C-alpha positions in Angstrom: 0.0 0.0 0.0 1.2 3.5 -0.8 -0.8 6.6 -0.5 -4.3 5.3 0.1 -3.5 3.8 3.5 -3.9 7.2 5.1 -7.6 7.2 4.2 -8.4 3.8 5.7 -8.8 2.5 9.3 -6.2 -0.3 10.0 -8.8 -3.0 10.0 -9.8 -2.1 6.4 -6.4 -2.2 4.8 -6.7 -5.8 3.7 -10.2 -5.2 2.3 -8.9 -2.2 0.2 -6.0 -4.3 -1.2 -8.4 -7.1 -2.3 -10.7 -4.5 -3.9 -7.9 -3.0 -5.9 -6.7 -6.5 -7.0 -10.2 -7.3 -8.2 -10.2 -4.3 -10.6 -8.7 -6.2 -13.6 -11.1 -5.4 -16.4 -8.9 -5.2 -19.4 -8.7 -2.1 -21.5 -10.8 -2.2 -24.7 -8.8 -2.0 -27.9 -10.3 -1.4 -31.4 -8.5 -2.0 -34.6 -5.0 -0.6 -35.0 -4.5 2.9 -36.5 -1.9 4.2 -38.9 -0.4 7.5 -37.9 1.0 9.8 -40.6 4.1 11.2 -39.0 6.1 13.8 -41.1 8.6 14.3 -38.4 10.2 11.9 -35.9 8.2 10.3 -33.1 7.6 12.7 -30.3 9.2 12.5 -26.8 7.5 10.6 -24.1 4.3 12.1 -22.6 3.2 14.3 -25.5 -0.4 14.7 -26.7 -1.8 15.4 -30.2 -5.0 15.5 -32.2 -5.2 13.8 -35.6 -4.7 15.8 -38.8 -5.8 15.3 -42.4 -2.9 14.6 -44.7 -0.7 16.5 -45.7 -1.0 18.6 -42.5 1.6 17.6 -39.9 0.5 16.4 -36.5 1.3 19.0 -33.9 2.4 17.6 -30.6 1.9 19.3 -27.2 4.1 18.7 -24.2 2.1 21.2 -22.1 -1.1 19.7 -20.8 -2.7 23.1 -20.6 -1.9 23.8 -24.2 -3.4 20.5 -25.3 -6.4 21.0 -23.0 -7.5 23.9 -25.2 -7.8 21.5 -28.1 -10.0 19.0 -26.4 -13.8 19.1 -26.9 -16.9 17.2 -26.1 -17.2 15.9 -29.7 -13.5 15.0 -30.3 -13.0 11.6 -31.9 -9.8 10.9 -29.9 -6.2 11.8 -29.6 -2.7 10.5 -29.6 -0.5 10.0 -26.6 3.2 9.1 -26.7 4.7 6.7 -24.2 7.7 4.4 -23.6 8.3 1.8 -26.4 5.9 -1.1 -26.4 3.9 0.1 -23.4 0.5 0.8 -25.1 -1.1 -2.0 -23.0 0.1 -0.5 -19.8 -1.1 3.0 -20.5 -4.6 1.8 -21.6 -5.0 -0.6 -18.6 -4.0 2.1 -16.1 -6.9 4.3 -17.4 -9.2 1.2 -17.5 -8.4 0.4 -13.9 -9.0 4.0 -12.8 -12.4 4.0 -14.6 -13.3 0.6 -13.0 -12.6 2.0 -9.5 -15.0 4.9 -10.2 -17.7 2.4 -11.3 -17.3 0.4 -8.1 -18.8 3.4 -6.3 -22.0 3.2 -8.4 -21.1 5.6 -11.2 -22.5 4.5 -14.6 -20.2 5.3 -17.4 -19.1 4.1 -20.8 -15.5 3.0 -20.7 -12.8 4.6 -22.9 -11.5 2.8 -26.0 -7.9 2.6 -27.4 -6.2 1.8 -30.6 -2.6 0.7 -31.1 -0.7 2.5 -33.8 2.0 1.5 -36.2 4.5 3.3 -34.0 5.8 1.5 -30.9 5.5 4.5 -28.6 2.2 6.1 -29.6 -1.4 5.1 -28.6 -4.7 6.5 -29.8 -7.3 7.1 -27.1 -11.0 7.4 -27.6 -12.0 8.9 -24.3 -15.4 8.2 -22.8 -17.9 11.1 -22.8 -17.6 10.9 -19.0 -14.2 12.6 -19.4 -15.1 15.1 -22.0 -18.3 16.6 -20.6 -16.3 18.9 -18.2 -13.1 20.8 -18.7 -11.8 19.9 -15.2 -12.3 16.2 -16.0 -10.4 16.6 -19.3 -7.6 18.2 -17.3 -7.6 15.3 -14.8 -7.5 12.8 -17.7 -4.3 14.3 -19.2 -2.8 14.2 -15.7 -3.7 10.5 -15.3 -2.2 9.7 -18.7 1.1 11.1 -17.5 0.8 8.9 -14.4 0.2 5.9 -16.6 3.7 6.1 -18.1 5.0 4.2 -15.1 2.3 1.5 -14.8 3.4 -2.1 -15.0 0.7 -4.6 -15.6 2.8 -7.4 -14.1 3.5 -5.6 -10.9 0.1 -3.9 -10.7 1.7 -0.7 -9.2 -1.5 1.3 -9.7 -1.3 3.3 -6.4 2.4 4.0 -6.8 1.7 5.5 -10.2 -0.9 7.8 -8.7 0.7 8.9 -5.4 4.2 7.5 -5.4 7.6 9.0 -6.0 7.6 9.1 -9.8 8.1 12.6 -11.2 5.1 12.1 -13.5 2.7 11.6 -10.5 3.7 14.8 -8.6 0.6 16.7 -9.7 -1.6 13.8 -8.7 0.1 13.4 -5.4 -0.4 17.1 -4.7 -4.1 16.8 -5.3 -4.5 13.3 -3.6 -7.6 14.2 -1.6 -9.5 15.4 -4.6 -8.5 12.4 -6.7 -9.6 10.0 -4.1 -13.0 11.7 -3.6 -13.4 11.7 -7.4 -12.6 7.9 -7.5 -15.3 7.3 -4.9 -17.9 8.6 -7.2 -18.0 12.4 -6.5 -17.3 13.2 -10.1 -19.5 16.3 -10.7 -17.5 19.6 -10.5 -19.4 22.6 -9.3 -17.3 25.7 -9.4 -15.8 28.2 -11.8 -14.6 26.6 -15.0 -11.0 27.5 -16.1 -10.4 30.5 -18.2 -9.5 30.0 -21.9 -6.8 32.2 -23.4 -6.5 32.6 -27.1 -3.2 33.6 -28.7 -3.6 33.5 -32.5 -4.4 29.9 -33.3 -3.2 28.7 -29.9 -5.5 28.1 -27.0 -4.2 27.8 -23.5 -6.1 26.7 -20.3 -4.3 28.4 -17.4 -6.3 26.8 -14.7 -6.9 23.0 -14.6 -7.3 20.2 -12.1 -4.0 20.8 -10.3 -4.5 24.5 -9.9 -8.0 24.0 -8.7 -7.2 21.5 -6.0 -3.6 21.8 -4.9 -3.5 22.7 -1.3 -7.3 22.7 -1.0 -8.7 21.6 2.3 -11.4 18.9 2.6 -14.3 21.4 3.0 -13.4 23.0 -0.4 -12.9 19.7 -2.1 -16.3 18.4 -0.8 -18.0 21.6 -1.9 -16.6 21.4 -5.5 -16.7 17.7 -6.1 -20.2 16.3 -5.6 -22.3 13.4 -6.6 -23.8 13.4 -10.1 -27.5 14.3 -10.2 -29.8 11.5 -8.8 -26.9 9.3 -7.8 -26.3 7.5 -4.6 -22.9 6.4 -3.5 -22.1 2.7 -2.9 -19.6 2.5 0.0 -17.3 -0.4 -0.9 -14.4 1.0 1.1 -15.4 0.8 4.7 -15.1 4.4 5.8 -17.1 7.6 5.5 -15.3 10.9 6.1 -15.0 11.7 2.3 -18.7 11.1 1.9 -20.0 13.6 4.4 
């Protein structure tokens, strides 16, 4: 256990471990996709939308820069990762989605497509992620966390709240992420501002900016249950529910 043990009474630690181990629904892959790269493959952890040929694909290292390109009706996007690790990236996201569903949230899972490049995956995000700009921001943060996921070792919690540099932003918003995982997935608050600079769009306030350093009362006020939903307490404690 790493990270989540601080949120559980001692007598529930074993139950939480068993719950996490049961979350093994494999990621859903569709047919492979050919990517038209004019330039070399991007570095690890970059995002990009598709482009019609002969337009070059534009890669974003900045999550806030890419966030401005995401929309409710987008067909998907590319994400670059370590060589031959598409399965790990996809299954980290699938595991996160499955944990959310254990709390009673109904959602369609995300889909993925392998590409003809060994370090690029195509993600078709569930509308669950796309219907709110704060959730899109969290998704890009989680994809960075997925870079260290190992399906053999099942190091899910370490990838969220461990010592990897890629999970620093998740670690700094741990309370908010845990509450979100427990089904409080509706954000009520001021949506981030969108800044336009020519053809470039930048979101200067996302998930990390919203919840870093926030106390529990703020988190509880801003992350609430979706309309007409009741939480299913599979985790044995209640302080994040009140």
